[in-house]
HTML snippet that shows the backbone in 3Dmol.js (N, CA, C, O; Angstrom):
<script src="https://3Dmol.org/build/3Dmol-min.js"></script>
<div id="view" style="width:600px;height:400px;position:relative"></div>
<script>
const pdb = `
ATOM      1  N   MET A   1      48.598 141.183 118.288  1.00  0.00           N
ATOM      2  CA  MET A   1      48.427 140.536 119.576  1.00  0.00           C
ATOM      3  C   MET A   1      46.994 140.040 119.747  1.00  0.00           C
ATOM      4  O   MET A   1      46.766 138.955 120.283  1.00  0.00           O
ATOM      5  N   GLN A   2      46.053 140.822 119.300  1.00  0.00           N
ATOM      6  CA  GLN A   2      44.647 140.433 119.419  1.00  0.00           C
ATOM      7  C   GLN A   2      44.363 139.189 118.579  1.00  0.00           C
ATOM      8  O   GLN A   2      43.549 138.351 118.965  1.00  0.00           O
ATOM      9  N   GLU A   3      45.031 139.069 117.437  1.00  0.00           N
ATOM     10  CA  GLU A   3      44.821 137.893 116.582  1.00  0.00           C
ATOM     11  C   GLU A   3      45.337 136.633 117.263  1.00  0.00           C
ATOM     12  O   GLU A   3      44.725 135.572 117.143  1.00  0.00           O
ATOM     13  N   ALA A   4      46.437 136.734 117.965  1.00  0.00           N
ATOM     14  CA  ALA A   4      46.994 135.570 118.661  1.00  0.00           C
ATOM     15  C   ALA A   4      46.057 135.118 119.782  1.00  0.00           C
ATOM     16  O   ALA A   4      45.855 133.922 119.990  1.00  0.00           O
ATOM     17  N   VAL A   5      45.495 136.078 120.493  1.00  0.00           N
ATOM     18  CA  VAL A   5      44.556 135.731 121.566  1.00  0.00           C
ATOM     19  C   VAL A   5      43.317 135.067 120.984  1.00  0.00           C
ATOM     20  O   VAL A   5      42.791 134.110 121.552  1.00  0.00           O
ATOM     21  N   THR A   6      42.857 135.576 119.852  1.00  0.00           N
ATOM     22  CA  THR A   6      41.687 134.986 119.201  1.00  0.00           C
ATOM     23  C   THR A   6      41.981 133.563 118.735  1.00  0.00           C
ATOM     24  O   THR A   6      41.136 132.680 118.885  1.00  0.00           O
ATOM     25  N   LEU A   7      43.160 133.329 118.174  1.00  0.00           N
ATOM     26  CA  LEU A   7      43.534 131.983 117.721  1.00  0.00           C
ATOM     27  C   LEU A   7      43.665 131.025 118.897  1.00  0.00           C
ATOM     28  O   LEU A   7      43.236 129.875 118.806  1.00  0.00           O
ATOM     29  N   LEU A   8      44.252 131.484 119.998  1.00  0.00           N
ATOM     30  CA  LEU A   8      44.389 130.621 121.167  1.00  0.00           C
ATOM     31  C   LEU A   8      43.031 130.291 121.781  1.00  0.00           C
ATOM     32  O   LEU A   8      42.813 129.169 122.239  1.00  0.00           O
ATOM     33  N   ALA A   9      42.129 131.251 121.793  1.00  0.00           N
ATOM     34  CA  ALA A   9      40.789 131.007 122.330  1.00  0.00           C
ATOM     35  C   ALA A   9      40.032 130.014 121.459  1.00  0.00           C
ATOM     36  O   ALA A   9      39.310 129.158 121.971  1.00  0.00           O
ATOM     37  N   ALA A  10      40.195 130.125 120.150  1.00  0.00           N
ATOM     38  CA  ALA A  10      39.524 129.188 119.243  1.00  0.00           C
ATOM     39  C   ALA A  10      40.111 127.788 119.377  1.00  0.00           C
ATOM     40  O   ALA A  10      39.384 126.798 119.299  1.00  0.00           O
ATOM     41  N   ALA A  11      41.424 127.703 119.578  1.00  0.00           N
ATOM     42  CA  ALA A  11      42.063 126.393 119.702  1.00  0.00           C
ATOM     43  C   ALA A  11      41.677 125.725 121.016  1.00  0.00           C
ATOM     44  O   ALA A  11      41.577 124.500 121.076  1.00  0.00           O
ATOM     45  N   SER A  12      41.458 126.513 122.070  1.00  0.00           N
ATOM     46  CA  SER A  12      41.115 125.913 123.355  1.00  0.00           C
ATOM     47  C   SER A  12      39.685 125.384 123.361  1.00  0.00           C
ATOM     48  O   SER A  12      39.357 124.512 124.167  1.00  0.00           O
ATOM     49  N   ASP A  13      38.832 125.892 122.483  1.00  0.00           N
ATOM     50  CA  ASP A  13      37.457 125.392 122.406  1.00  0.00           C
ATOM     51  C   ASP A  13      37.385 124.022 121.746  1.00  0.00           C
ATOM     52  O   ASP A  13      36.449 123.262 121.993  1.00  0.00           O
ATOM     53  N   GLN A  14      38.353 123.708 120.920  1.00  0.00           N
ATOM     54  CA  GLN A  14      38.338 122.434 120.197  1.00  0.00           C
ATOM     55  C   GLN A  14      39.045 121.381 121.038  1.00  0.00           C
ATOM     56  O   GLN A  14      40.272 121.283 121.032  1.00  0.00           O
ATOM     57  N   GLN A  15      38.260 120.602 121.754  1.00  0.00           N
ATOM     58  CA  GLN A  15      38.830 119.529 122.556  1.00  0.00           C
ATOM     59  C   GLN A  15      39.001 118.302 121.669  1.00  0.00           C
ATOM     60  O   GLN A  15      38.033 117.799 121.101  1.00  0.00           O
ATOM     61  N   GLY A  16      40.205 117.837 121.557  1.00  0.00           N
ATOM     62  CA  GLY A  16      40.484 116.658 120.747  1.00  0.00           C
ATOM     63  C   GLY A  16      40.226 115.395 121.550  1.00  0.00           C
ATOM     64  O   GLY A  16      39.501 115.418 122.545  1.00  0.00           O
ATOM     65  N   PRO A  17      40.815 114.306 121.119  1.00  0.00           N
ATOM     66  CA  PRO A  17      40.617 113.033 121.805  1.00  0.00           C
ATOM     67  C   PRO A  17      41.503 112.871 123.032  1.00  0.00           C
ATOM     68  O   PRO A  17      41.712 111.750 123.495  1.00  0.00           O
ATOM     69  N   GLY A  18      42.025 113.965 123.563  1.00  0.00           N
ATOM     70  CA  GLY A  18      42.977 113.880 124.669  1.00  0.00           C
ATOM     71  C   GLY A  18      42.413 113.208 125.903  1.00  0.00           C
ATOM     72  O   GLY A  18      43.017 112.266 126.415  1.00  0.00           O
ATOM     73  N   ASP A  19      41.265 113.667 126.398  1.00  0.00           N
ATOM     74  CA  ASP A  19      40.681 113.077 127.604  1.00  0.00           C
ATOM     75  C   ASP A  19      40.237 111.645 127.359  1.00  0.00           C
ATOM     76  O   ASP A  19      40.463 110.768 128.193  1.00  0.00           O
ATOM     77  N   THR A  20      39.611 111.411 126.228  1.00  0.00           N
ATOM     78  CA  THR A  20      39.144 110.058 125.906  1.00  0.00           C
ATOM     79  C   THR A  20      40.316 109.100 125.771  1.00  0.00           C
ATOM     80  O   THR A  20      40.269 107.978 126.275  1.00  0.00           O
ATOM     81  N   LEU A  21      41.367 109.540 125.093  1.00  0.00           N
ATOM     82  CA  LEU A  21      42.542 108.692 124.917  1.00  0.00           C
ATOM     83  C   LEU A  21      43.217 108.413 126.253  1.00  0.00           C
ATOM     84  O   LEU A  21      43.698 107.305 126.486  1.00  0.00           O
ATOM     85  N   ARG A  22      43.255 109.396 127.119  1.00  0.00           N
ATOM     86  CA  ARG A  22      43.849 109.216 128.444  1.00  0.00           C
ATOM     87  C   ARG A  22      43.061 108.195 129.254  1.00  0.00           C
ATOM     88  O   ARG A  22      43.654 107.362 129.940  1.00  0.00           O
ATOM     89  N   ILE A  23      41.741 108.248 129.186  1.00  0.00           N
ATOM     90  CA  ILE A  23      40.907 107.298 129.917  1.00  0.00           C
ATOM     91  C   ILE A  23      41.065 105.892 129.353  1.00  0.00           C
ATOM     92  O   ILE A  23      41.163 104.926 130.109  1.00  0.00           O
ATOM     93  N   VAL A  24      41.091 105.774 128.027  1.00  0.00           N
ATOM     94  CA  VAL A  24      41.251 104.460 127.401  1.00  0.00           C
ATOM     95  C   VAL A  24      42.592 103.844 127.769  1.00  0.00           C
ATOM     96  O   VAL A  24      42.660 102.651 128.063  1.00  0.00           O
ATOM     97  N   LEU A  25      43.657 104.632 127.758  1.00  0.00           N
ATOM     98  CA  LEU A  25      44.972 104.109 128.127  1.00  0.00           C
ATOM     99  C   LEU A  25      45.009 103.689 129.592  1.00  0.00           C
ATOM    100  O   LEU A  25      45.571 102.645 129.923  1.00  0.00           O
ATOM    101  N   LEU A  26      44.422 104.483 130.461  1.00  0.00           N
ATOM    102  CA  LEU A  26      44.421 104.147 131.880  1.00  0.00           C
ATOM    103  C   LEU A  26      43.650 102.857 132.142  1.00  0.00           C
ATOM    104  O   LEU A  26      44.110 101.992 132.888  1.00  0.00           O
ATOM    105  N   VAL A  27      42.479 102.731 131.528  1.00  0.00           N
ATOM    106  CA  VAL A  27      41.677 101.520 131.711  1.00  0.00           C
ATOM    107  C   VAL A  27      42.395 100.311 131.120  1.00  0.00           C
ATOM    108  O   VAL A  27      42.326  99.221 131.688  1.00  0.00           O
ATOM    109  N   SER A  28      43.075 100.480 130.000  1.00  0.00           N
ATOM    110  CA  SER A  28      43.807  99.371 129.391  1.00  0.00           C
ATOM    111  C   SER A  28      44.956  98.903 130.279  1.00  0.00           C
ATOM    112  O   SER A  28      45.176  97.702 130.438  1.00  0.00           O
ATOM    113  N   ILE A  29      45.679  99.844 130.849  1.00  0.00           N
ATOM    114  CA  ILE A  29      46.807  99.477 131.710  1.00  0.00           C
ATOM    115  C   ILE A  29      46.319  98.780 132.971  1.00  0.00           C
ATOM    116  O   ILE A  29      46.888  97.769 133.383  1.00  0.00           O
ATOM    117  N   VAL A  30      45.270  99.313 133.585  1.00  0.00           N
ATOM    118  CA  VAL A  30      44.720  98.685 134.791  1.00  0.00           C
ATOM    119  C   VAL A  30      44.151  97.305 134.453  1.00  0.00           C
ATOM    120  O   VAL A  30      44.331  96.354 135.214  1.00  0.00           O
ATOM    121  N   GLY A  31      43.472  97.199 133.326  1.00  0.00           N
ATOM    122  CA  GLY A  31      42.926  95.907 132.917  1.00  0.00           C
ATOM    123  C   GLY A  31      44.002  94.882 132.637  1.00  0.00           C
ATOM    124  O   GLY A  31      43.851  93.714 132.995  1.00  0.00           O
ATOM    125  N   ALA A  32      45.085  95.296 132.005  1.00  0.00           N
ATOM    126  CA  ALA A  32      46.195  94.374 131.731  1.00  0.00           C
ATOM    127  C   ALA A  32      46.854  93.921 133.025  1.00  0.00           C
ATOM    128  O   ALA A  32      47.226  92.755 133.158  1.00  0.00           O
ATOM    129  N   ALA A  33      47.000  94.833 133.978  1.00  0.00           N
ATOM    130  CA  ALA A  33      47.599  94.468 135.260  1.00  0.00           C
ATOM    131  C   ALA A  33      46.705  93.480 136.010  1.00  0.00           C
ATOM    132  O   ALA A  33      47.198  92.508 136.582  1.00  0.00           O
ATOM    133  N   LEU A  34      45.404  93.723 136.010  1.00  0.00           N
ATOM    134  CA  LEU A  34      44.482  92.794 136.677  1.00  0.00           C
ATOM    135  C   LEU A  34      44.448  91.433 135.987  1.00  0.00           C
ATOM    136  O   LEU A  34      44.385  90.399 136.653  1.00  0.00           O
ATOM    137  N   LEU A  35      44.489  91.429 134.675  1.00  0.00           N
ATOM    138  CA  LEU A  35      44.500  90.167 133.934  1.00  0.00           C
ATOM    139  C   LEU A  35      45.769  89.380 134.226  1.00  0.00           C
ATOM    140  O   LEU A  35      45.717  88.167 134.432  1.00  0.00           O
ATOM    141  N   ALA A  36      46.912  90.066 134.245  1.00  0.00           N
ATOM    142  CA  ALA A  36      48.180  89.393 134.550  1.00  0.00           C
ATOM    143  C   ALA A  36      48.159  88.834 135.967  1.00  0.00           C
ATOM    144  O   ALA A  36      48.603  87.710 136.198  1.00  0.00           O
ATOM    145  N   TRP A  37      47.643  89.615 136.919  1.00  0.00           N
ATOM    146  CA  TRP A  37      47.569  89.136 138.295  1.00  0.00           C
ATOM    147  C   TRP A  37      46.659  87.920 138.393  1.00  0.00           C
ATOM    148  O   TRP A  37      46.984  86.956 139.086  1.00  0.00           O
ATOM    149  N   PHE A  38      45.526  87.958 137.706  1.00  0.00           N
ATOM    150  CA  PHE A  38      44.578  86.847 137.762  1.00  0.00           C
ATOM    151  C   PHE A  38      45.169  85.579 137.147  1.00  0.00           C
ATOM    152  O   PHE A  38      44.994  84.487 137.687  1.00  0.00           O
ATOM    153  N   LEU A  39      45.861  85.720 136.028  1.00  0.00           N
ATOM    154  CA  LEU A  39      46.438  84.544 135.373  1.00  0.00           C
ATOM    155  C   LEU A  39      47.615  83.990 136.152  1.00  0.00           C
ATOM    156  O   LEU A  39      47.752  82.774 136.281  1.00  0.00           O
ATOM    157  N   LEU A  40      48.467  84.860 136.672  1.00  0.00           N
ATOM    158  CA  LEU A  40      49.641  84.390 137.401  1.00  0.00           C
ATOM    159  C   LEU A  40      49.294  83.862 138.788  1.00  0.00           C
ATOM    160  O   LEU A  40      50.057  83.083 139.359  1.00  0.00           O
ATOM    161  N   ARG A  41      48.160  84.273 139.336  1.00  0.00           N
ATOM    162  CA  ARG A  41      47.732  83.813 140.653  1.00  0.00           C
ATOM    163  C   ARG A  41      47.507  82.307 140.656  1.00  0.00           C
ATOM    164  O   ARG A  41      47.807  81.637 141.644  1.00  0.00           O
ATOM    165  N   GLY A  42      46.984  81.774 139.566  1.00  0.00           N
ATOM    166  CA  GLY A  42      46.723  80.341 139.488  1.00  0.00           C
ATOM    167  C   GLY A  42      47.983  79.511 139.384  1.00  0.00           C
ATOM    168  O   GLY A  42      47.988  78.355 139.809  1.00  0.00           O
ATOM    169  N   TYR A  43      49.043  80.058 138.836  1.00  0.00           N
ATOM    170  CA  TYR A  43      50.284  79.299 138.670  1.00  0.00           C
ATOM    171  C   TYR A  43      51.142  79.319 139.921  1.00  0.00           C
ATOM    172  O   TYR A  43      52.058  78.507 140.044  1.00  0.00           O
ATOM    173  N   ARG A  44      50.876  80.215 140.844  1.00  0.00           N
ATOM    174  CA  ARG A  44      51.723  80.368 142.014  1.00  0.00           C
ATOM    175  C   ARG A  44      51.643  79.136 142.928  1.00  0.00           C
ATOM    176  O   ARG A  44      52.671  78.663 143.414  1.00  0.00           O
ATOM    177  N   ASP A  45      50.442  78.620 143.161  1.00  0.00           N
ATOM    178  CA  ASP A  45      50.283  77.516 144.100  1.00  0.00           C
ATOM    179  C   ASP A  45      50.526  76.144 143.463  1.00  0.00           C
ATOM    180  O   ASP A  45      50.790  75.179 144.180  1.00  0.00           O
ATOM    181  N   ASN A  46      50.443  76.039 142.169  1.00  0.00           N
ATOM    182  CA  ASN A  46      50.559  74.739 141.511  1.00  0.00           C
ATOM    183  C   ASN A  46      51.981  74.196 141.545  1.00  0.00           C
ATOM    184  O   ASN A  46      52.161  72.983 141.438  1.00  0.00           O
ATOM    185  N   ASP A  47      52.981  75.028 141.688  1.00  0.00           N
ATOM    186  CA  ASP A  47      54.365  74.543 141.694  1.00  0.00           C
ATOM    187  C   ASP A  47      54.705  73.777 142.967  1.00  0.00           C
ATOM    188  O   ASP A  47      55.573  72.905 142.935  1.00  0.00           O
ATOM    189  N   HIS A  48      54.053  74.071 144.077  1.00  0.00           N
ATOM    190  CA  HIS A  48      54.414  73.481 145.356  1.00  0.00           C
ATOM    191  C   HIS A  48      53.553  72.274 145.716  1.00  0.00           C
ATOM    192  O   HIS A  48      53.820  71.620 146.724  1.00  0.00           O
ATOM    193  N   LYS A  49      52.540  71.962 144.933  1.00  0.00           N
ATOM    194  CA  LYS A  49      51.642  70.859 145.265  1.00  0.00           C
ATOM    195  C   LYS A  49      52.127  69.517 144.727  1.00  0.00           C
ATOM    196  O   LYS A  49      51.597  68.478 145.121  1.00  0.00           O
ATOM    197  N   ASP A  50      53.111  69.509 143.848  1.00  0.00           N
ATOM    198  CA  ASP A  50      53.577  68.237 143.262  1.00  0.00           C
ATOM    199  C   ASP A  50      54.383  67.417 144.233  1.00  0.00           C
ATOM    200  O   ASP A  50      54.842  66.328 143.889  1.00  0.00           O
TER     201      ASP A  50
END
`;
const viewer = $3Dmol.createViewer("view");
viewer.addModel(pdb, "pdb");
viewer.setStyle({}, {cartoon: {color: "spectrum"}});
viewer.zoomTo();
viewer.render();
</script>
């Protein structure tokens, strides 16, 4: 039992790319949504001006 606790404690000290990957994915999704909104915003008014 003591060995399992020691292994879990050692594994919890090693932080992988989890937080960094989560931040990169969040920023990418928000950036893609803003880019899509910005690009589609220009096409919305052009259809009715002809």
